[in-house]
C-alpha positions as CSV (number, residue, x, y, z in Angstrom):
1,M,220.0,6.4,32.0
2,S,223.6,7.2,31.1
3,A,225.0,6.2,27.7
4,E,227.4,3.7,29.3
5,A,224.7,2.1,31.3
6,H,222.5,2.0,28.3
7,D,225.2,0.3,26.1
8,H,225.8,-2.2,28.8
9,D,222.1,-2.8,29.1
10,H,221.7,-3.2,25.3
11,G,224.6,-5.6,25.0
12,H,223.2,-7.6,27.8
13,D,219.8,-7.8,26.0
14,H,221.5,-9.0,22.8
15,E,223.4,-11.7,24.7
16,H,220.1,-12.6,26.4
17,E,218.3,-12.8,23.1
18,H,221.0,-15.0,21.6
19,H,220.7,-17.3,24.7
20,H,216.9,-17.5,24.2
21,K,217.2,-18.7,20.7
22,D,219.2,-21.7,21.8
23,T,216.5,-23.7,23.4
24,F,212.8,-24.2,22.7
25,I,212.0,-24.5,26.4
26,T,213.5,-21.1,27.5
27,K,212.0,-19.3,24.5
28,Y,208.5,-20.7,24.4
29,I,207.7,-22.3,27.7
30,F,209.7,-20.9,30.6
31,S,210.0,-17.5,29.0
32,I,210.6,-14.3,31.0
33,D,209.9,-12.1,28.0
34,H,206.6,-10.2,28.6
35,K,205.5,-10.6,25.0
36,M,205.8,-14.4,25.1
37,I,204.0,-14.5,28.5
38,A,201.2,-12.4,27.0
39,K,200.8,-15.0,24.2
40,Q,200.8,-17.8,26.8
41,Y,198.0,-16.1,28.7
42,L,196.1,-15.4,25.5
43,I,196.2,-19.0,24.2
44,T,195.4,-20.5,27.6
45,G,192.5,-18.1,27.9
46,I,191.2,-19.0,24.5
47,V,191.4,-22.7,25.3
48,M,189.5,-22.1,28.6
49,G,187.0,-20.0,26.8
50,V,186.2,-22.8,24.3
51,I,185.6,-25.1,27.3
52,G,183.5,-22.5,29.1
53,I,181.3,-21.8,26.0
54,A,180.9,-25.5,25.2
55,M,179.6,-26.0,28.8
56,S,177.1,-23.2,28.3
57,L,175.8,-24.7,25.1
58,L,175.3,-28.1,26.8
59,F,173.1,-26.7,29.6
60,R,171.3,-24.3,27.2
61,M,170.3,-27.5,25.2
62,Q,169.0,-29.0,28.4
63,L,166.9,-25.9,29.2
64,A,165.4,-25.7,25.7
65,W,164.7,-29.4,25.3
66,P,164.4,-30.9,28.8
67,E,164.2,-34.7,29.0
68,E,165.3,-35.0,25.4
69,S,168.0,-37.5,24.6
70,F,171.1,-36.2,22.9
71,K,173.9,-38.4,21.8
72,I,176.5,-35.6,22.5
73,F,175.5,-35.5,26.2
74,N,176.3,-39.2,26.5
75,V,179.6,-38.8,24.6
76,L,180.8,-35.8,26.6
77,L,179.3,-36.5,30.0
78,G,179.3,-40.3,30.1
79,D,176.8,-42.9,31.3
80,K,176.8,-41.7,34.9
81,F,175.8,-38.1,34.2
82,A,173.9,-38.6,30.9
83,P,172.3,-42.1,30.9
84,D,170.8,-42.7,27.5
85,G,171.7,-39.2,26.5
86,V,169.5,-37.5,29.1
87,M,171.3,-35.0,31.3
88,A,171.3,-35.7,35.1
89,N,170.3,-32.8,37.3
90,D,173.6,-33.1,39.3
91,I,175.8,-32.4,36.3
92,Y,173.6,-29.6,35.1
93,L,174.4,-27.6,38.3
94,A,178.1,-28.6,37.9
95,L,178.2,-27.3,34.3
96,V,176.7,-24.0,35.4
97,T,179.2,-23.7,38.2
98,I,182.3,-24.5,36.2
99,H,181.1,-22.4,33.2
100,G,180.8,-19.3,35.5
101,T,184.1,-19.9,37.2
102,I,186.0,-20.4,34.0
103,M,184.5,-17.4,32.2
104,V,184.9,-14.9,35.1
105,F,188.3,-15.9,36.4
106,F,190.2,-17.9,33.7
107,V,189.0,-16.1,30.6
108,L,188.0,-12.6,31.5
109,T,190.4,-11.9,34.4
110,A,193.5,-13.8,33.4
111,G,192.9,-14.1,29.7
112,L,192.1,-10.5,29.2
113,S,194.1,-8.7,31.8
114,G,197.0,-11.1,31.8
115,T,197.4,-10.9,28.0
116,F,197.1,-7.2,27.5
117,S,198.7,-6.0,30.7
118,N,201.7,-8.1,29.9
119,L,201.9,-7.2,26.2
120,L,201.3,-3.4,26.5
121,I,202.6,-2.2,29.8
122,P,206.3,-2.4,28.9
123,L,205.7,-1.5,25.2
124,Q,203.5,1.6,25.9
125,I,205.5,3.1,28.8
126,G,208.9,2.5,27.1
127,A,210.4,-0.3,29.2
128,R,212.6,-3.2,28.3
129,D,210.4,-5.7,30.2
130,M,208.4,-6.1,33.4
131,A,209.9,-5.1,36.7
132,S,210.5,-8.8,37.4
133,G,210.5,-11.2,34.5
134,F,210.9,-14.2,36.7
135,M,207.9,-13.3,38.9
136,N,205.9,-12.7,35.7
137,M,206.7,-16.2,34.5
138,I,205.8,-17.7,37.9
139,S,202.5,-15.8,37.8
140,Y,201.6,-17.4,34.4
141,W,202.6,-20.9,35.5
142,L,200.5,-20.6,38.7
143,F,197.6,-19.5,36.5
144,F,198.2,-22.5,34.2
145,L,198.4,-24.9,37.2
146,S,195.1,-23.5,38.7
147,A,193.4,-24.0,35.3
148,V,194.6,-27.7,35.2
149,V,193.4,-28.3,38.8
150,M,190.0,-26.8,37.9
151,L,189.7,-29.0,34.8
152,C,190.8,-32.1,36.8
153,S,187.7,-31.5,39.0
154,L,185.6,-32.4,36.0
155,F,186.9,-36.0,36.2
156,V,186.5,-36.9,39.9
157,E,183.9,-39.6,40.5
158,A,181.2,-37.6,42.3
159,G,181.5,-34.7,39.7
160,P,182.9,-31.2,39.9
161,A,181.8,-28.4,42.3
162,S,178.1,-27.7,41.8
163,A,177.2,-25.0,44.4
164,G,177.1,-22.2,41.7
165,W,180.2,-20.1,40.9
166,T,179.5,-18.1,44.1
167,I,179.9,-21.4,46.1
168,Y,177.6,-20.3,49.0
169,P,177.7,-22.4,52.2
170,P,176.3,-24.6,53.6
171,L,175.9,-26.3,50.2
172,S,179.7,-25.9,49.5
173,A,180.8,-26.4,53.1
174,L,179.3,-29.9,53.7
175,P,180.9,-32.6,51.6
176,Q,177.8,-34.8,52.2
177,A,175.3,-32.1,51.0
178,I,175.3,-33.0,47.3
179,P,177.6,-35.1,45.1
180,G,179.2,-31.9,43.8
181,S,180.2,-30.9,47.3
182,G,182.8,-33.7,47.6
183,T,186.3,-33.8,46.1
184,G,185.2,-31.6,43.2
185,M,184.5,-28.8,45.6
186,T,187.9,-29.2,47.3
187,L,189.7,-29.0,44.0
188,W,187.7,-25.9,43.1
189,L,188.9,-24.2,46.3
190,V,192.5,-25.3,45.8
191,S,192.4,-24.1,42.2
192,M,191.1,-20.7,43.3
193,A,193.8,-20.3,46.0
194,I,196.5,-20.9,43.4
195,F,194.7,-18.6,40.9
196,I,194.7,-15.8,43.5
197,A,198.4,-16.2,44.2
198,S,199.0,-15.9,40.4
199,S,196.8,-12.8,40.2
200,L,198.5,-11.1,43.1
201,M,202.0,-11.7,41.7
202,G,200.9,-10.4,38.3
203,S,199.2,-7.3,39.8
204,L,202.2,-6.3,42.0
205,N,204.4,-6.6,38.9
206,Y,202.2,-4.4,36.8
207,I,202.0,-1.7,39.5
208,V,205.7,-1.5,40.1
209,T,206.4,-1.5,36.4
210,V,204.1,1.4,35.7
211,L,205.4,3.4,38.6
212,N,209.1,2.8,38.2
213,L,210.0,2.0,34.6
214,R,208.5,4.7,32.5
215,T,210.8,6.1,29.8
216,K,212.0,9.7,29.9
217,G,209.2,12.2,29.3
218,M,206.4,9.6,30.0
219,S,204.6,11.4,32.9
220,M,201.5,9.8,34.3
221,T,199.4,12.3,32.3
222,R,201.0,11.1,29.1
223,L,200.2,7.4,29.7
224,P,197.7,5.9,27.3
225,L,194.3,5.1,28.8
226,T,195.1,1.4,28.4
227,I,197.9,1.7,30.9
228,W,195.8,3.7,33.3
229,T,193.1,0.9,33.3
230,F,195.6,-1.9,33.7
231,F,197.3,0.0,36.6
232,V,194.0,0.7,38.4
233,T,192.8,-2.9,37.8
234,A,196.0,-4.3,39.4
235,I,195.4,-2.1,42.4
236,I,191.8,-3.3,42.8
237,G,193.1,-6.9,42.5
238,V,195.7,-6.4,45.2
239,I,193.0,-4.9,47.6
240,S,190.2,-7.4,46.9
241,F,191.6,-10.8,45.9
242,P,193.1,-11.5,49.4
243,V,189.6,-11.3,50.8
244,L,188.4,-14.2,48.6
245,L,191.6,-16.1,49.5
246,S,190.6,-15.8,53.2
247,A,187.0,-16.9,52.4
248,A,188.4,-20.0,50.5
249,L,190.8,-20.9,53.3
250,L,188.1,-20.6,56.0
251,L,185.8,-22.7,53.8
252,I,188.5,-25.4,53.5
253,F,188.8,-25.4,57.3
254,D,185.0,-25.8,57.6
255,R,185.0,-28.7,55.1
256,S,188.1,-30.6,56.3
257,F,189.0,-29.6,59.8
258,G,185.6,-29.4,61.7
259,T,185.5,-25.6,62.2
260,S,182.3,-23.6,61.8
261,F,183.1,-20.2,60.4
262,F,180.2,-20.4,58.0
263,L,178.0,-23.1,59.6
264,S,175.4,-23.0,62.3
265,D,172.6,-25.3,63.4
266,I,172.6,-27.6,60.4
267,Y,170.3,-30.5,59.9
268,I,170.8,-33.1,57.1
269,A,168.1,-35.8,56.6
270,G,167.0,-35.4,60.2
271,E,170.5,-35.7,61.5
272,V,171.7,-32.8,63.7
273,L,175.2,-31.8,62.9
274,H,177.6,-30.5,65.6
275,Y,178.3,-27.1,63.9
276,Q,177.3,-23.9,65.8
277,G,178.1,-20.2,65.9
278,G,179.1,-19.6,62.3
279,S,177.3,-17.5,59.7
280,P,176.8,-18.3,56.0
281,V,176.1,-14.6,55.4
282,L,179.7,-13.9,56.5
283,F,180.8,-15.9,53.5
284,E,178.6,-13.8,51.2
285,H,180.2,-10.6,52.6
286,L,183.7,-12.0,52.0
287,F,182.9,-13.4,48.6
288,W,181.2,-10.3,47.2
289,F,183.9,-8.0,48.6
290,L,185.9,-9.5,45.9
291,G,183.0,-10.4,43.6
292,H,181.9,-6.8,42.9
293,P,185.4,-5.3,42.4
294,E,186.0,-8.4,40.2
295,V,183.4,-7.1,37.8
296,Y,185.5,-4.0,37.3
297,I,188.7,-6.0,37.2
298,V,187.1,-7.7,34.2
299,I,185.7,-4.6,32.5
300,L,188.3,-1.9,33.1
301,P,191.0,-3.4,30.9
302,A,188.3,-3.8,28.1
303,M,187.5,-0.1,28.6
304,G,191.1,0.9,28.2
305,L,191.6,-1.2,25.0
306,V,188.4,0.2,23.6
307,S,189.4,3.8,24.3
308,E,192.7,3.3,22.6
309,I,191.2,1.6,19.5
310,M,188.4,4.2,19.2
311,A,190.8,7.2,19.2
312,T,193.0,5.4,16.6
313,N,190.2,4.5,14.3
314,A,188.2,7.7,14.7
315,R,191.5,9.6,13.7
316,K,190.8,12.1,16.5
317,P,192.0,12.6,20.1
318,I,190.1,10.7,22.8
319,F,187.4,13.1,24.2
320,G,188.0,14.1,27.9
321,Y,191.3,12.3,28.6
322,R,191.5,13.6,32.2
323,A,187.8,12.9,32.8
324,M,188.4,9.3,31.6
325,I,191.2,8.9,34.1
326,M,189.1,10.4,37.0
327,S,186.2,8.1,36.1
328,V,188.5,5.0,36.2
329,L,189.8,6.1,39.7
330,A,186.2,6.8,40.8
331,I,185.1,3.4,39.6
332,A,188.0,1.8,41.5
333,F,187.1,3.5,44.7
334,L,183.3,3.0,44.5
335,S,183.7,-0.7,43.4
336,T,184.9,-1.5,47.0
337,I,181.8,-0.1,48.7
338,V,178.9,-1.5,46.6
339,W,179.2,-5.3,47.3
340,G,176.0,-5.4,49.5
341,H,173.7,-5.0,46.5
342,H,174.2,-8.7,45.8
343,M,172.8,-9.4,49.3
344,F,169.6,-7.3,49.5
345,I,167.5,-10.4,50.3
346,S,169.9,-12.0,52.8
347,G,168.1,-10.3,55.8
348,M,170.2,-7.1,55.5
349,N,169.1,-4.2,57.7
350,P,167.0,-1.9,55.4
351,F,169.1,1.2,56.4
352,L,172.3,-0.6,55.2
353,G,170.4,-1.6,52.1
354,S,169.7,2.0,51.4
355,V,173.4,2.9,51.8
356,F,174.4,0.2,49.3
357,T,171.6,1.4,46.9
358,F,173.1,4.9,47.1
359,T,176.7,3.8,46.4
360,T,175.5,1.5,43.6
361,L,173.6,4.3,41.8
362,L,176.6,6.5,42.4
363,I,178.9,4.3,40.4
364,A,176.7,4.8,37.4
365,I,178.0,8.4,37.1
366,P,181.7,7.5,36.2
367,S,180.4,4.7,34.0
368,A,178.2,7.2,32.1
369,V,181.1,9.6,31.8
370,K,183.0,6.9,30.0
371,A,180.1,6.1,27.7
372,F,179.5,9.7,26.8
373,N,183.2,10.3,26.1
374,W,183.4,7.3,23.8
375,I,180.3,8.5,21.9
376,T,181.8,12.0,21.6
377,T,185.1,10.5,20.4
378,L,183.2,8.9,17.6
379,W,181.2,12.1,16.8
380,K,182.4,13.6,13.5
381,G,185.4,11.3,13.4
382,N,186.9,9.9,10.2
383,L,185.8,6.4,11.3
384,Q,187.7,3.3,10.0
385,F,185.3,0.4,10.4
386,N,187.8,-2.5,10.8
387,P,186.9,-5.5,13.1
388,A,188.6,-4.0,16.1
389,M,186.6,-0.8,15.8
390,L,183.3,-2.7,15.3
391,F,183.9,-4.8,18.5
392,S,184.8,-1.5,20.3
393,I,181.5,0.1,19.3
394,G,179.7,-3.2,20.1
395,M,181.3,-3.0,23.6
396,V,179.9,0.5,24.2
397,S,176.5,-0.7,23.0
398,T,176.4,-3.8,25.4
399,F,177.9,-1.8,28.3
400,I,175.1,0.8,28.0
401,T,172.2,-1.7,27.5
402,G,173.5,-4.0,30.3
403,G,174.2,-1.0,32.6
404,L,170.7,0.3,32.4
405,T,169.3,-2.8,34.0
406,G,171.9,-2.5,36.7
407,I,170.0,0.6,37.9
408,I,167.0,-1.7,38.6
409,L,169.1,-4.3,40.3
410,G,170.9,-1.7,42.4
411,D,167.7,-0.5,44.0
412,S,167.0,-2.6,47.1
413,T,163.2,-2.4,46.6
414,L,163.1,-3.3,42.9
415,D,165.8,-6.0,43.3
416,I,163.5,-8.1,45.5
417,N,161.3,-8.9,42.5
418,V,163.9,-10.0,40.1
419,H,166.7,-11.3,42.4
420,D,168.1,-14.7,41.3
421,T,166.0,-14.7,38.1
422,Y,167.1,-14.7,34.5
423,F,166.9,-10.8,34.6
424,V,170.1,-10.9,36.7
425,I,171.7,-13.3,34.2
426,A,170.8,-11.0,31.3
427,H,172.2,-8.0,33.2
428,F,175.6,-9.2,34.2
429,H,176.2,-11.2,31.0
430,L,175.7,-8.0,28.9
431,V,177.4,-5.5,31.1
432,M,180.4,-7.6,32.2
433,G,180.6,-10.9,30.1
434,I,179.8,-9.8,26.6
435,S,181.3,-6.3,27.0
436,A,184.6,-7.7,28.3
437,L,184.6,-10.3,25.6
438,Y,184.1,-7.6,22.9
439,G,186.9,-5.7,24.5
440,M,189.1,-8.8,24.3
441,F,188.2,-9.5,20.7
442,A,188.8,-5.8,19.8
443,G,192.2,-6.0,21.5
444,I,193.1,-9.2,19.7
445,Y,192.2,-7.8,16.2
446,H,194.1,-4.5,17.0
447,W,197.3,-5.9,18.6
448,F,197.6,-9.2,16.7
449,P,200.2,-7.6,14.3
450,K,202.2,-6.6,17.3
451,M,202.0,-10.0,18.9
452,Y,202.6,-12.2,15.8
453,G,203.9,-9.9,13.1
454,R,201.0,-10.9,10.8
455,M,197.5,-9.5,10.1
456,L,194.2,-11.3,10.8
457,N,191.8,-11.8,7.9
458,K,189.5,-8.7,7.9
459,N,186.6,-10.4,6.1
460,L,186.5,-13.3,8.5
461,G,186.6,-10.6,11.3
462,Y,183.5,-8.9,9.9
463,I,181.6,-12.2,9.7
464,H,182.8,-13.0,13.3
465,F,181.6,-9.6,14.6
466,W,178.1,-9.4,13.0
467,V,177.1,-13.0,13.8
468,T,178.4,-12.6,17.4
469,A,176.7,-9.2,17.8
470,V,173.3,-10.5,16.6
471,C,173.5,-13.7,18.6
472,A,174.7,-12.0,21.8
473,Y,171.6,-9.8,21.9
474,G,169.5,-12.8,20.7
475,V,170.6,-14.8,23.7
476,F,170.5,-12.1,26.5
477,F,167.8,-9.7,25.4
478,P,164.9,-12.2,25.8
479,M,166.3,-13.3,29.2
480,H,165.2,-9.9,30.6
481,F,161.6,-10.8,29.8
482,I,161.6,-14.3,31.2
483,G,163.3,-12.9,34.3
484,L,160.6,-10.3,34.8
485,A,158.1,-13.2,34.4
486,G,159.7,-14.7,37.4
487,L,161.8,-17.6,35.9
488,P,164.4,-18.5,38.5
489,R,168.1,-19.1,37.5
490,R,169.9,-22.4,37.9
491,Y,166.8,-24.5,37.6
492,Y,167.5,-27.8,35.7
493,T,164.2,-27.8,34.0
494,N,161.1,-25.6,34.2
495,T,158.6,-28.3,33.2
496,N,157.5,-29.0,36.8
497,F,156.0,-25.5,37.0
498,P,152.9,-25.0,34.7
499,L,153.3,-21.3,35.5
500,F,156.4,-21.2,33.2
501,D,155.1,-23.4,30.3
502,D,154.5,-20.3,28.1
503,L,158.2,-19.3,28.5
504,Q,159.5,-22.6,27.0
505,N,159.4,-21.2,23.4
506,V,161.6,-18.3,24.6
507,N,164.1,-20.8,26.0
508,V,164.2,-22.5,22.6
509,L,164.8,-19.2,20.8
510,I,167.7,-18.3,23.3
511,T,169.3,-21.7,22.8
512,T,169.1,-21.4,19.0
513,F,170.9,-18.1,19.1
514,A,173.5,-19.5,21.5
515,L,174.2,-22.5,19.3
516,V,174.7,-20.3,16.2
517,G,176.8,-17.8,18.1
518,G,178.9,-20.5,19.6
519,A,179.5,-22.2,16.3
520,F,180.6,-18.9,14.7
521,Q,183.4,-18.5,17.2
522,L,185.0,-21.3,15.2
523,V,185.5,-18.6,12.4
524,F,187.5,-16.6,14.9
525,L,189.5,-19.6,16.0
526,Y,190.3,-20.5,12.4
527,N,191.3,-16.9,11.6
528,F,193.4,-16.6,14.8
529,F,195.4,-19.8,14.5
530,S,195.8,-19.9,10.7
531,S,196.9,-16.2,10.6
532,I,199.7,-16.9,13.1
533,F,201.4,-19.0,10.4
534,Y,199.8,-17.8,7.1
535,G,198.5,-14.3,7.7
536,K,199.7,-11.3,5.6
537,K,203.0,-10.0,7.0
538,A,202.4,-6.9,9.1
539,V,204.1,-3.5,8.6
540,Q,205.5,-1.7,11.6
541,N,202.6,0.6,12.3
542,P,199.5,-0.9,10.4
543,W,196.9,1.4,12.1
544,K,199.0,4.6,11.9
545,S,198.8,4.8,15.7
546,T,200.7,7.2,18.0
547,T,201.6,5.1,21.0
548,L,205.1,3.7,21.6
549,E,204.5,0.0,21.0
550,W,204.3,0.7,17.2
551,T,207.9,2.2,17.3
552,T,209.3,-1.3,18.0
553,P,210.4,-3.5,15.1
554,V,208.0,-6.1,13.8
555,E,210.5,-8.9,14.6
556,H,210.4,-9.5,18.3
557,I,213.6,-9.0,20.3
558,H,213.9,-9.4,24.1
559,G,214.3,-5.8,25.2
560,N,211.8,-4.4,22.7
561,W,213.9,-1.7,21.1
562,P,217.2,-2.5,19.3
563,G,218.8,0.8,20.2
564,E,218.0,3.5,22.7
565,I,214.5,3.5,24.3
566,P,212.5,6.4,22.6
567,H,211.8,9.5,24.7
568,V,208.3,10.9,24.9
569,Y,207.4,14.5,24.1
570,R,203.6,14.6,23.8
571,W,200.4,12.9,25.0
572,P,199.2,9.6,23.4
573,Y,196.3,10.9,21.3
574,D,197.8,13.4,18.9
575,Y,195.5,12.6,15.9
576,S,194.5,15.2,13.3
577,N,196.8,17.8,14.8
578,P,196.5,21.0,12.8
579,N,200.2,21.7,13.3
580,H,201.3,18.7,11.3
581,D,200.8,17.5,7.7
582,V,200.0,13.8,8.7
583,D,197.0,12.9,10.8
584,F,198.9,11.2,13.5
585,V,202.0,12.3,15.5
586,P,203.7,9.5,17.5
587,Q,204.6,10.2,21.1
588,N,208.3,10.1,20.4
589,V,208.2,13.0,17.8
590,P,209.7,16.1,19.4
591,M,207.6,19.3,19.6
592,K,208.1,21.8,16.8
593,E,209.2,25.2,17.7
594,G,206.2,27.3,18.8
595,E,203.9,24.2,18.7
596,E,201.3,24.3,21.4
597,V,200.6,21.3,23.5
598,L,197.2,19.9,22.5
599,H,195.8,19.0,25.8
600,H,193.2,16.9,27.3
């Protein structure tokens, strides 16, 4: 960029910033500054997370103490769904459905990726803002609108969608099938259509920004791993989300316009319905073509955050930088050809099942590369055990333990025994849910000073980590065993089956851990919201990190850098470099004469 263009640009930014200070609405609500949009995503994600976790605690109480009367059920669910404080079976399924939808899409997809992609992409590649600030703002407000529509479905008379978060037809396609298939289901589909529009706009913005707006010297092989994971995540989203949109639209046609894309030869209460020619299995294919890449859309950003935090807090370069990039690209490619492992018992041709088994086991290789590289990064490092580092190490732990059970579920023969049991719930909550949440917590503890200019309370962070870590394993570890014993998922109560009587104590144990773990998230919420206003003031580079975002001033300005954008001279993990006296060398420090490039 020429000096004149730069001065003009800089002047424009200052004028822009001055204009932003004028009104509360343009600064905090309809902001086009990527840092403010990141905060909007984060706080919306946290609010949705609180709702999602609260729902899970309600249905866990139902599973541990079925038929018991709880005043809180009546207060929160009302007389219709919890008469005399006893939960009705309709609302149980609805809670499971909305909990899954909120956590997967609204917390782990938008809350995690939306927050950190927005915050870090311009700051770490050396850009003034996203490629399109306006499109970025629209993408957040569509996300917000979809969240509002989803929450509105909780208040319709027949209740929210209750066909599971996978909303398989015919249960979801026939409004008369169950109470939750009425208006609540329609609102679910409308909400998801808006959410997908938001996600696609965000993803396209991230891709264009990374490709076109990198500062001078920032080659693709000098990008931090965070940016690589956000970039690849956005590409997976652009490829796979439109498929779910098509499934949702066809389902709306089946529900409202009499088509039969997913319906064939249906009988309800002895009545023969006029549908013919459709296939519910087609919906499964469309859903899981998004659903499995979605797992990686959720976990890849967490992997990027953890890689960055580990290198910073181990005070040594990330091990195998290029191998990490290759593994991210391999995961992205393989994630689009493994969806059939969700459908092994749908009548799939056994040969096709063996193909999906092969591709599923193949994806374990790049995942293992990442795990080994993280462990090797920690090996003999000068480890700083702050809360962000602890959550990062916790993420590696849950990713490995959860991933090991994936090998069983990815095998078409073994999967038949545990399909749709608690074993599956244990697997995906550990490998995707808890791992991604740990990545999100690690990112919040690490980048909070960049977002708010203040530090979180470290001691509260330690309490938050240790209680969460113990409770997460306390909840999901026993689920493997009740799953192997055959306990099916989504059952409202297991008391009708004497076979499962012996497992009731395990359900009580799981629920106890869940209630304690859920309660201790209040420690995090208190720490987060009080630190925004009363936390210790942050210095410019509190973690002594090498990436570009720590070269910007603590005080936010629209445009990120007050003067010229720094140029990049080295890769992002120059820690403990023997050529320098300090143990970290920022990317914008020029190479010394005769200094060799430490490479990956």
